[in-house]
LUMZA-146112 format. One record per residue: residue number from 1; z, x, y of N, C-alpha, C, CB in turn; residue in one letter. Coordinates in pm, 1 decimal. Glycine has a CB too. Example, Ala and Ser with C-alpha at 12.3 -4.5 7.8 and 13.67 -1.06 7.14 Angstrom:
2
REC 1 780.0 1319.0 -569.0 780.0 1230.0 -450.0 780.0 1320.0 -330.0 904.6 1130.8 -447.3 A
REC 2 708.0 1285.0 -225.0 714.0 1367.0 -106.0 787.0 1290.0 3.0 572.5 1408.4 -59.8 S
REM end
This chain:
176
REC 1 -1131.9 -3296.9 -2340.9 -1142.7 -3169.5 -2406.8 -1087.6 -3041.2 -2327.8 -1286.5 -3150.2 -2438.1 M
REC 2 -1123.8 -3047.9 -2202.2 -1047.4 -2932.1 -2101.4 -913.8 -2928.5 -2105.9 -1071.1 -2948.6 -1953.3 K
REC 3 -840.8 -3048.8 -2100.2 -710.7 -3065.8 -2092.5 -634.8 -3029.1 -2245.5 -691.4 -3214.7 -2040.6 S
REC 4 -693.7 -3053.7 -2345.8 -660.3 -3026.4 -2473.9 -656.8 -2857.9 -2472.3 -769.2 -3099.0 -2579.6 T
REC 5 -756.0 -2793.8 -2446.9 -757.8 -2637.7 -2428.1 -657.3 -2583.8 -2336.4 -890.8 -2590.2 -2375.0 V
REC 6 -644.5 -2636.0 -2218.7 -557.3 -2604.5 -2119.4 -408.0 -2612.0 -2174.6 -582.7 -2697.1 -2001.9 L
REC 7 -389.1 -2722.1 -2250.8 -258.2 -2750.3 -2296.1 -217.2 -2645.9 -2412.8 -252.7 -2900.9 -2345.1 T
REC 8 -322.0 -2614.8 -2504.8 -294.0 -2523.3 -2609.0 -274.4 -2388.1 -2539.0 -408.1 -2521.0 -2717.7 F
REC 9 -358.4 -2349.4 -2427.1 -328.2 -2214.2 -2378.2 -216.2 -2221.1 -2299.7 -435.5 -2151.8 -2303.5 L
REC 10 -146.4 -2327.1 -2237.1 -21.8 -2316.8 -2200.7 86.8 -2295.2 -2293.7 0.3 -2413.1 -2138.8 F
REC 11 83.7 -2369.1 -2392.5 193.0 -2346.0 -2507.7 190.7 -2218.1 -2573.5 179.3 -2445.6 -2619.5 I
REC 12 58.8 -2160.7 -2582.1 64.4 -2033.5 -2648.7 119.3 -1920.3 -2555.5 -75.2 -1998.1 -2700.0 A
REC 13 86.6 -1937.8 -2428.1 143.9 -1852.9 -2322.7 289.1 -1862.0 -2313.9 88.0 -1885.9 -2192.8 F
REC 14 351.6 -1978.6 -2299.8 490.6 -1993.0 -2287.1 565.1 -1949.9 -2428.5 520.5 -2144.4 -2244.7 T
REC 15 513.3 -1955.8 -2540.9 562.4 -1920.7 -2677.6 559.6 -1780.7 -2671.3 479.1 -1976.9 -2799.3 T
REC 16 475.2 -1716.5 -2637.7 465.5 -1552.6 -2622.0 537.0 -1504.8 -2525.1 333.2 -1497.3 -2594.6 L
REC 17 565.5 -1570.2 -2419.2 643.3 -1517.3 -2299.8 789.0 -1527.4 -2347.8 616.5 -1605.1 -2156.6 S
REC 18 826.3 -1635.6 -2413.1 980.4 -1658.8 -2451.5 1015.2 -1564.5 -2572.0 1011.8 -1823.4 -2497.4 F
REC 19 890.0 -1544.2 -2632.4 939.0 -1439.8 -2760.9 968.6 -1300.4 -2735.9 831.1 -1426.7 -2869.3 S
REC 20 959.3 -1253.9 -2613.4 956.2 -1110.9 -2564.5 1101.1 -1072.2 -2537.6 864.8 -1092.3 -2429.9 Q
REC 21 1135.2 -945.7 -2520.7 1266.4 -892.0 -2528.0 1319.6 -909.2 -2382.2 1267.3 -738.4 -2581.2 E
REC 22 1440.4 -936.1 -2346.4 1523.7 -945.3 -2224.5 1630.4 -829.7 -2231.6 1595.1 -1092.4 -2213.3 V
REC 23 1634.5 -748.7 -2158.1 1758.5 -635.6 -2160.7 1830.9 -650.5 -2027.5 1702.1 -465.9 -2175.8 S
REC 24 1964.4 -626.6 -2025.7 2033.8 -631.0 -1921.7 2126.4 -493.6 -1903.2 2106.9 -756.5 -1930.5 Y
REC 25 2171.0 -456.5 -1815.1 2249.0 -345.1 -1796.9 2305.2 -306.8 -1664.5 2180.9 -248.3 -1839.0 G
REC 26 2349.4 -199.7 -1639.3 2414.6 -134.8 -1511.8 2341.3 4.2 -1474.0 2580.2 -104.3 -1540.4 V
REC 27 2351.1 30.2 -1342.7 2276.2 133.5 -1296.9 2359.5 194.0 -1174.5 2130.9 83.9 -1260.6 R
REC 28 2357.2 321.9 -1168.9 2422.8 375.1 -1056.6 2327.6 501.3 -1007.9 2579.0 417.8 -1096.9 G
REC 29 2350.8 554.4 -880.0 2267.5 651.5 -827.9 2306.7 723.0 -713.2 2155.9 600.3 -803.4 G
REC 30 2243.9 830.6 -687.3 2271.2 894.3 -548.6 2139.4 874.4 -456.9 2307.9 1062.2 -565.1 L
REC 31 2191.3 840.6 -322.0 2086.9 821.1 -220.5 2076.4 923.5 -136.1 2103.3 709.5 -145.0 N
REC 32 1935.3 954.7 -84.2 1915.8 1053.3 24.3 1829.8 967.5 122.0 1840.9 1199.0 -26.1 I
REC 33 1897.4 935.8 235.0 1836.7 837.3 329.4 1822.9 880.5 455.4 1905.9 721.1 338.1 S
REC 34 1724.7 835.0 534.6 1685.5 879.5 664.3 1642.9 751.5 744.3 1568.7 987.9 654.5 N
REC 35 1637.2 767.4 880.0 1583.9 672.7 971.2 1464.3 733.6 1031.0 1683.7 631.0 1075.4 L
REC 36 1339.5 666.2 1029.6 1240.2 696.7 1123.8 1226.7 617.2 1237.4 1127.3 698.8 1067.5 D
REC 37 1229.3 670.6 1375.8 1244.0 605.7 1484.5 1114.6 601.6 1551.0 1344.9 658.7 1559.6 F
REC 38 1085.9 481.7 1623.5 960.4 470.5 1715.4 1006.5 391.5 1841.5 830.1 389.9 1638.8 D
REC 39 997.6 469.3 1956.0 947.7 608.8 1969.4 1050.6 709.3 1914.9 915.9 641.5 2119.1 P
REC 40 1016.4 816.0 1914.5 1085.1 926.6 1850.5 1238.2 931.3 1916.5 997.2 1070.4 1875.2 D
REC 41 1337.2 934.9 1838.4 1467.2 919.6 1912.5 1507.6 1071.8 1978.6 1590.9 861.2 1799.9 A
REC 42 1572.9 1054.4 2089.1 1619.0 1168.9 2168.1 1746.1 1243.3 2135.3 1632.6 1126.3 2295.5 T
REC 43 1801.3 1193.6 2017.4 1926.2 1242.7 1959.7 1895.2 1305.6 1815.3 2034.3 1121.1 1950.4 F
REC 44 1978.9 1380.3 1765.1 1963.2 1431.9 1642.2 1984.1 1332.0 1539.9 2045.2 1539.5 1624.9 T
REC 45 1891.7 1320.7 1447.0 1909.7 1242.5 1331.3 1890.4 1307.0 1214.5 1833.8 1138.0 1330.8 N
REC 46 2002.3 1295.4 1131.9 2014.3 1359.0 1009.0 2015.5 1264.6 886.1 2133.4 1438.4 1012.7 Q
REC 47 1980.7 1320.9 765.0 1973.3 1223.7 652.9 2120.2 1190.4 613.8 1889.3 1284.0 525.7 H
REC 48 2135.1 1085.1 537.1 2263.9 1052.4 490.5 2262.3 1066.8 328.0 2302.9 903.5 541.3 R
REC 49 2349.3 1117.7 265.3 2387.5 1112.0 130.7 2467.1 1011.4 99.7 2443.9 1218.7 90.8 N
REC 50 2430.6 908.3 25.1 2506.7 810.7 -24.7 2498.2 777.1 -179.1 2476.3 702.6 50.3 G
REC 51 2538.5 657.7 -204.6 2533.1 614.8 -343.8 2486.1 458.7 -353.5 2679.5 636.9 -410.8 F
REC 52 2458.0 421.8 -485.5 2414.7 297.9 -513.9 2470.9 260.4 -650.9 2267.0 291.6 -506.0 A
REC 53 2494.6 135.6 -661.0 2522.7 86.7 -795.3 2504.8 -71.0 -809.8 2667.7 127.8 -832.9 F
REC 54 2470.2 -123.6 -940.8 2446.0 -255.7 -960.0 2404.4 -279.0 -1089.5 2357.6 -304.6 -872.2 G
REC 55 2356.8 -423.2 -1121.6 2315.4 -441.4 -1223.9 2174.2 -512.3 -1235.3 2409.3 -494.8 -1278.1 G
REC 56 2099.2 -507.2 -1373.1 1985.3 -557.0 -1349.2 1955.8 -632.0 -1493.7 1884.1 -444.7 -1298.7 F
REC 57 1838.1 -710.0 -1469.9 1765.6 -780.3 -1594.3 1628.1 -740.6 -1598.6 1768.2 -939.4 -1589.5 V
REC 58 1578.8 -690.5 -1714.4 1456.0 -642.7 -1756.9 1385.1 -759.9 -1837.5 1476.0 -511.9 -1841.2 D
REC 59 1299.6 -837.4 -1792.6 1220.8 -927.2 -1873.1 1095.1 -898.2 -1938.5 1196.2 -1022.8 -1804.4 Y
REC 60 1075.3 -853.9 -2050.5 963.9 -820.7 -2114.1 863.6 -945.5 -2113.1 1000.9 -772.3 -2251.3 G
REC 61 738.7 -924.1 -2053.0 626.5 -1013.9 -2069.6 538.4 -974.3 -2177.0 550.3 -1024.6 -1949.1 I
REC 62 507.8 -855.4 -2182.7 428.9 -802.7 -2300.6 506.3 -678.4 -2349.8 271.9 -764.3 -2259.9 T
REC 63 426.3 -611.0 -2441.8 507.5 -495.7 -2495.3 496.1 -383.6 -2384.0 450.1 -441.6 -2646.6 E
REC 64 407.2 -372.6 -2290.7 386.4 -277.6 -2197.6 411.9 -336.3 -2066.3 256.3 -221.5 -2208.7 N
REC 65 464.4 -439.4 -2018.6 469.0 -492.3 -1886.5 599.4 -582.0 -1886.3 332.2 -574.2 -1849.3 F
REC 66 670.3 -566.3 -1783.2 795.3 -650.4 -1760.9 821.5 -678.5 -1603.1 925.8 -571.4 -1826.0 S
REC 67 911.3 -765.4 -1600.8 945.9 -806.3 -1455.9 1086.3 -770.4 -1428.7 926.4 -962.1 -1429.0 A
REC 68 1130.7 -692.9 -1358.6 1254.8 -622.6 -1343.8 1313.6 -692.8 -1226.9 1239.6 -465.2 -1323.8 Y
REC 69 1453.0 -721.8 -1225.2 1529.6 -778.7 -1116.8 1649.4 -726.5 -1111.9 1543.0 -912.8 -1120.9 L
REC 70 1687.5 -658.7 -985.8 1822.1 -605.5 -980.2 1915.7 -636.9 -857.8 1809.0 -465.4 -989.5 E
REC 71 2044.4 -633.9 -851.5 2108.7 -662.7 -751.8 2206.8 -534.8 -735.9 2169.2 -799.4 -768.1 I
REC 72 2194.3 -474.8 -621.0 2283.3 -339.9 -606.9 2312.7 -339.4 -472.4 2212.2 -196.2 -648.7 Q
REC 73 2429.2 -252.9 -448.3 2504.9 -207.7 -329.9 2446.4 -68.1 -311.2 2671.1 -208.9 -349.7 Y
REC 74 2390.1 -49.5 -177.9 2350.0 91.9 -145.0 2378.4 114.1 -8.3 2203.7 122.8 -171.7 S
REC 75 2435.5 267.5 -6.6 2474.3 313.3 118.6 2362.6 401.5 172.2 2606.6 385.2 110.9 A
REC 76 2288.7 369.6 297.3 2195.1 419.3 343.8 2195.4 453.9 497.7 2106.6 344.8 306.0 E
REC 77 2080.7 470.3 557.9 2082.6 487.0 709.7 2089.3 644.2 748.2 2215.2 405.9 774.0 G
REC 78 2131.6 688.9 859.3 2172.5 819.3 901.5 2291.8 873.3 881.4 2159.8 830.0 1014.1 G
REC 79 2315.6 996.8 901.0 2455.8 1063.6 886.4 2557.0 1029.5 968.3 2451.7 1195.3 901.1 K
REC 80 2514.2 1002.7 1094.7 2597.0 983.1 1212.4 2657.1 841.9 1189.0 2512.1 995.8 1353.1 A
REC 81 2800.1 808.8 1229.1 2865.8 706.9 1196.5 2795.2 572.7 1252.9 3000.1 729.8 1240.8 D
REC 82 2736.8 582.8 1356.7 2667.9 465.7 1421.9 2536.9 438.2 1363.8 2649.4 487.1 1568.6 E
REC 83 2488.4 525.3 1274.2 2339.9 515.0 1216.7 2361.2 474.3 1059.9 2248.3 674.1 1232.3 L
REC 84 2482.7 457.2 1009.7 2498.2 434.7 859.6 2473.3 266.4 847.6 2666.1 490.1 799.3 R
REC 85 2412.4 248.7 741.1 2361.0 112.3 706.7 2406.4 99.7 573.6 2204.1 90.7 719.4 A
REC 86 2467.1 -11.6 528.1 2499.8 -34.6 393.6 2454.3 -163.8 360.4 2639.7 -19.9 365.9 D
REC 87 2404.6 -196.3 240.4 2323.7 -322.3 202.7 2351.3 -352.8 64.1 2167.7 -306.1 221.8 Y
REC 88 2346.3 -488.9 53.7 2317.6 -567.0 -85.6 2177.2 -565.1 -103.5 2367.4 -723.4 -90.8 I
REC 89 2106.2 -517.2 -192.9 1975.6 -519.5 -209.0 1928.3 -593.3 -332.9 1932.2 -390.9 -206.6 Q
REC 90 1806.9 -650.4 -325.9 1751.1 -712.5 -431.9 1616.0 -660.8 -461.7 1749.7 -849.4 -410.4 L
REC 91 1573.7 -574.8 -538.4 1450.0 -510.3 -570.8 1383.9 -598.2 -686.1 1475.5 -355.4 -615.0 P
REC 92 1275.7 -620.7 -675.5 1198.2 -708.8 -775.5 1078.9 -610.3 -823.5 1136.7 -859.9 -700.6 I
REC 93 1067.4 -557.8 -930.5 956.7 -495.0 -961.9 878.4 -523.9 -1088.0 987.7 -376.7 -958.8 M
REC 94 734.1 -501.2 -1077.7 648.4 -520.1 -1189.7 656.3 -379.2 -1252.2 496.5 -570.7 -1150.1 A
REC 95 691.9 -392.0 -1381.0 704.3 -240.9 -1449.9 593.7 -231.8 -1567.1 870.6 -212.8 -1523.8 R
REC 96 557.9 -113.8 -1582.0 432.9 -69.3 -1667.6 501.8 46.1 -1776.2 295.3 7.1 -1555.7 F
REC 97 480.3 14.2 -1886.1 546.2 122.7 -1987.2 425.8 212.4 -2010.4 610.7 55.9 -2142.7 A
REC 98 460.0 354.2 -2004.8 355.6 459.0 -2033.6 399.8 535.0 -2152.6 332.3 557.1 -1912.3 I
REC 99 377.6 490.8 -2278.4 433.7 548.4 -2373.9 570.4 480.4 -2423.6 446.2 677.5 -2333.2 G
REC 100 632.2 552.5 -2502.6 774.8 501.9 -2546.6 886.7 530.9 -2450.0 816.4 566.5 -2681.0 D
REC 101 854.4 649.7 -2368.2 970.8 703.7 -2277.9 965.3 659.9 -2141.5 973.8 853.4 -2272.4 K
REC 102 845.4 657.1 -2085.4 839.2 640.9 -1926.6 781.3 511.5 -1893.6 750.4 754.2 -1853.4 F
REC 103 840.9 460.6 -1785.5 806.0 329.4 -1719.6 779.5 344.9 -1565.2 924.4 225.2 -1742.2 T
REC 104 680.2 287.7 -1508.6 646.9 280.8 -1378.4 664.8 166.0 -1318.1 533.7 313.8 -1360.0 L
REC 105 739.5 153.3 -1183.7 739.3 20.2 -1148.5 726.8 24.9 -1000.6 861.7 -55.5 -1198.7 G
REC 106 677.3 -96.7 -934.8 654.4 -112.9 -796.8 666.6 -263.9 -763.2 516.5 -54.8 -758.0 V
REC 107 736.8 -300.2 -631.0 749.1 -420.1 -588.5 816.2 -433.8 -447.5 815.0 -487.2 -686.6 G
REC 108 854.7 -548.1 -413.3 923.1 -575.3 -278.0 1083.0 -566.1 -299.4 879.2 -730.3 -218.6 P
REC 109 1138.8 -528.7 -188.5 1287.3 -542.8 -189.6 1347.0 -604.5 -54.3 1351.0 -400.0 -214.8 M
REC 110 1438.5 -684.8 -82.6 1520.7 -760.4 37.8 1658.2 -681.0 34.4 1547.2 -944.3 9.6 A
REC 111 1683.1 -662.2 171.9 1837.3 -618.8 186.8 1904.3 -699.7 294.0 1854.5 -459.8 227.0 S
REC 112 2026.9 -688.4 249.2 2118.7 -777.8 341.8 2226.4 -679.0 388.3 2190.2 -915.3 260.2 L
REC 113 2258.2 -663.4 527.5 2360.3 -576.0 565.6 2489.4 -618.8 516.5 2364.0 -561.0 704.9 K
REC 114 2596.5 -532.5 509.9 2726.2 -585.1 432.1 2856.7 -575.2 525.9 2753.7 -490.2 289.7 T
REC 115 2830.1 -499.6 625.8 2936.3 -482.2 721.2 2915.3 -548.5 858.6 2957.2 -339.7 740.0 W
REC 116 3026.7 -630.2 896.7 3017.5 -691.0 1022.0 3023.4 -601.3 1146.9 3118.8 -785.0 1028.4 K
REC 117 3099.8 -483.2 1126.5 3088.8 -392.2 1256.6 2965.9 -311.7 1262.0 3207.1 -291.3 1267.6 N
REC 118 2847.1 -344.6 1178.3 2729.1 -262.1 1202.7 2626.9 -371.2 1283.5 2663.0 -197.3 1048.9 Q
REC 119 2699.9 -384.6 1427.2 2624.5 -479.4 1508.4 2494.4 -452.3 1556.8 2691.6 -507.5 1612.1 D
REC 120 2459.7 -312.4 1560.7 2327.7 -250.2 1589.1 2225.5 -308.1 1503.4 2329.4 -100.9 1570.1 G
REC 121 2265.4 -346.0 1371.0 2150.0 -346.5 1276.3 2098.6 -487.9 1260.8 2190.1 -288.2 1136.0 F
REC 122 2001.4 -521.0 1209.1 1932.7 -641.1 1152.5 2025.4 -681.2 1038.3 1776.8 -611.4 1101.1 S
REC 123 2045.5 -823.8 1023.8 2100.7 -874.8 916.2 2020.2 -864.1 770.0 2125.5 -1007.0 954.6 T
REC 124 1891.1 -885.5 804.3 1794.8 -881.0 705.6 1688.3 -774.9 706.7 1736.6 -997.6 705.7 F
REC 125 1663.6 -695.6 598.9 1542.6 -613.0 618.6 1451.9 -623.8 486.8 1585.2 -456.8 649.8 T
REC 126 1329.1 -558.3 491.1 1245.6 -574.7 379.0 1184.4 -449.7 352.8 1147.1 -678.8 396.1 F
REC 127 1163.3 -399.3 219.2 1110.3 -286.2 178.8 1025.0 -278.7 74.5 1193.3 -213.9 158.4 S
REC 128 946.0 -190.6 64.4 867.7 -154.9 -63.4 947.7 -75.1 -158.3 740.3 -74.9 -31.7 G
REC 129 952.3 -83.0 -280.5 1020.0 16.3 -381.6 926.0 52.4 -504.5 1159.1 -50.6 -441.2 V
REC 130 918.6 177.0 -527.2 850.2 230.2 -635.1 919.3 324.7 -702.6 735.6 279.7 -600.9 G
REC 131 904.1 339.8 -851.2 984.4 443.5 -911.5 935.9 468.9 -1052.8 1132.8 405.6 -910.5 G
REC 132 992.3 560.9 -1103.4 965.6 605.8 -1263.6 1106.6 605.5 -1337.1 893.7 774.5 -1278.0 V
REC 133 1101.7 575.7 -1457.9 1226.5 558.2 -1554.0 1188.4 638.7 -1668.9 1261.3 399.7 -1601.1 E
REC 134 1273.8 725.6 -1721.8 1271.5 802.5 -1832.1 1376.3 759.5 -1918.7 1279.9 938.0 -1801.5 Y
REC 135 1355.6 700.5 -2050.1 1437.2 644.5 -2153.6 1483.0 785.8 -2238.0 1346.1 523.9 -2248.8 M
REC 136 1632.8 806.0 -2230.3 1674.7 921.7 -2309.1 1693.0 878.4 -2448.3 1802.2 985.2 -2255.8 I
REC 137 1747.8 748.8 -2479.3 1761.1 699.0 -2606.5 1734.9 551.8 -2599.7 1893.9 731.4 -2663.4 N
REC 138 1779.6 452.2 -2665.4 1726.4 318.2 -2656.4 1818.1 274.6 -2561.9 1718.0 231.6 -2787.5 D
REC 139 1939.0 303.9 -2523.4 2023.9 236.8 -2409.7 2027.9 337.0 -2293.4 2181.7 199.3 -2459.1 E
REC 140 2023.4 470.3 -2299.1 2050.1 537.3 -2168.2 1924.7 577.3 -2095.4 2135.1 660.7 -2188.4 L
REC 141 1917.2 594.0 -1956.1 1802.9 617.4 -1890.6 1821.5 687.8 -1765.1 1737.6 501.9 -1871.7 F
REC 142 1741.7 750.4 -1715.5 1748.9 835.3 -1586.2 1622.2 764.8 -1506.4 1729.1 1020.5 -1615.6 I
REC 143 1636.7 781.4 -1379.4 1503.0 721.5 -1297.7 1514.9 787.6 -1165.9 1498.1 543.4 -1275.2 D
REC 144 1417.5 766.0 -1086.3 1383.3 819.8 -941.4 1308.4 703.4 -874.0 1285.1 963.0 -942.2 A
REC 145 1349.9 665.0 -754.3 1272.2 576.5 -673.6 1265.5 606.7 -525.5 1322.3 446.0 -690.7 R
REC 146 1179.3 540.8 -463.6 1166.7 561.6 -323.0 1172.3 414.7 -271.8 1030.0 644.6 -280.8 V
REC 147 1249.6 397.3 -163.6 1239.4 275.5 -90.0 1184.8 306.8 56.0 1380.2 204.1 -86.5 H
REC 148 1063.8 231.3 94.3 1014.5 261.6 201.8 1019.1 137.2 301.1 888.7 314.7 174.3 Y
REC 149 1082.0 144.4 413.5 1123.6 30.7 503.3 997.3 -36.6 568.1 1223.2 84.2 619.3 G
REC 150 973.5 -162.2 573.0 861.0 -202.2 620.7 888.7 -301.8 749.3 784.3 -263.0 506.6 L
REC 151 1034.8 -306.6 780.6 1061.7 -390.3 874.8 1173.2 -294.6 969.5 1115.4 -536.0 807.7 S
REC 152 1186.7 -344.3 1078.9 1271.6 -275.5 1189.1 1420.5 -310.0 1136.4 1238.3 -339.4 1356.9 N
REC 153 1505.0 -205.4 1105.4 1649.7 -221.0 1062.6 1730.4 -234.2 1181.7 1702.5 -102.2 977.8 I
REC 154 1685.4 -221.7 1303.5 1759.1 -242.8 1435.9 1758.3 -374.2 1492.9 1707.0 -158.8 1536.7 L
REC 155 1856.3 -423.4 1553.8 1856.7 -555.0 1612.2 1777.4 -553.5 1737.8 1996.6 -603.4 1638.2 D
REC 156 1650.0 -616.2 1754.4 1558.9 -610.2 1838.7 1629.6 -656.8 2000.2 1440.2 -702.0 1777.1 K
REC 157 1741.6 -740.1 1969.0 1814.7 -792.1 2103.6 1891.0 -687.9 2166.1 1915.7 -911.4 2078.8 D
REC 158 1927.8 -573.9 2108.1 2018.8 -471.5 2152.6 1948.6 -337.9 2196.6 2116.8 -444.0 2041.5 L
REC 159 1825.8 -328.4 2145.1 1765.9 -194.1 2162.8 1615.8 -212.0 2177.5 1799.6 -97.7 2041.2 T
REC 160 1556.4 -119.2 2228.6 1396.2 -139.4 2228.5 1363.2 -23.8 2123.1 1310.6 -114.9 2397.3 D
REC 161 1446.0 62.4 2067.7 1405.8 148.5 1951.7 1370.6 57.8 1831.9 1523.4 250.7 1911.7 L
REC 162 1294.0 118.1 1745.7 1254.2 70.1 1613.5 1294.2 162.3 1511.0 1110.2 47.6 1604.0 E
REC 163 1348.7 128.4 1406.7 1371.4 225.4 1301.2 1338.3 161.5 1161.3 1520.6 276.1 1306.6 A
REC 164 1287.4 240.3 1065.7 1264.7 224.1 935.5 1324.0 298.8 851.1 1155.2 230.6 911.6 Q
REC 165 1383.3 266.3 745.0 1481.8 326.9 659.4 1395.4 380.6 550.8 1596.0 227.1 608.2 N
REC 166 1396.7 504.8 499.3 1335.9 557.1 387.8 1440.4 625.6 294.1 1229.0 650.8 431.1 T
REC 167 1444.2 588.2 169.2 1551.6 643.3 76.6 1479.9 673.4 -46.5 1674.5 542.5 48.8 T
REC 168 1531.2 806.2 -84.5 1493.3 854.1 -214.9 1637.9 839.8 -300.1 1428.3 1017.8 -205.6 F
REC 169 1616.6 768.2 -426.2 1734.7 744.3 -494.2 1703.6 802.3 -630.8 1776.7 593.0 -494.5 Q
REC 170 1806.0 868.6 -702.0 1805.7 909.7 -831.4 1927.7 869.8 -889.5 1783.6 1046.9 -844.4 F
REC 171 1883.3 789.9 -1019.1 1978.4 692.4 -1078.9 1996.2 757.9 -1220.6 1919.5 529.4 -1082.6 G
REC 172 2089.6 687.6 -1284.6 2100.9 683.3 -1420.8 2175.3 535.6 -1470.5 2183.1 816.3 -1463.4 F
REC 173 2145.1 493.8 -1592.6 2190.1 371.5 -1637.3 2209.4 339.6 -1780.1 2111.8 286.8 -1590.9 G
REC 174 2253.1 245.7 -1819.3 2259.1 198.9 -1947.5 2224.6 57.2 -1976.0 2379.2 222.2 -1990.5 I
REC 175 2150.2 38.9 -2083.9 2110.2 -108.1 -2116.2 2207.4 -161.9 -2207.8 1966.7 -122.9 -2180.7 K
REC 176 2270.5 -269.3 -2186.6 2361.8 -346.3 -2273.8 2297.2 -418.0 -2378.2 2438.2 -439.7 -2199.9 I
REM end
């Protein structure tokens, strides 16, 4: 009896899951990024203005909840040339709709450095990401996000300093 009920629940759940909406699109944005050093850096550390662009898939699980997966290029780090850090990033967010226009999202993000000459940086970093999205119409949206670094972005074999990257990102996009 238990196996019959569990089988029925599994079929109902997967049928409902597959009947939900999947949307795809592209997104671009402006980054305001900075590095937080530990111990405090003895040099001037200024924020870097950069950009981000990429593509996403938003898989609707229910009417108000979705799983969001994106791959993006993002220019981050500090303003000085030796502190610039460019990444290919993979944010994965659980998203909650608030009404028809607003969506909140939160989740982890993995980042992979892109340039070989950025020798002072770790190849892989991990961050948390959260944000809000506003739908202008059925296809166009604007959003704001914050990426908070959870791992040291500097290569621990080359320096005793630790640095976490914090980025504010203001974006726009289109669902295709």
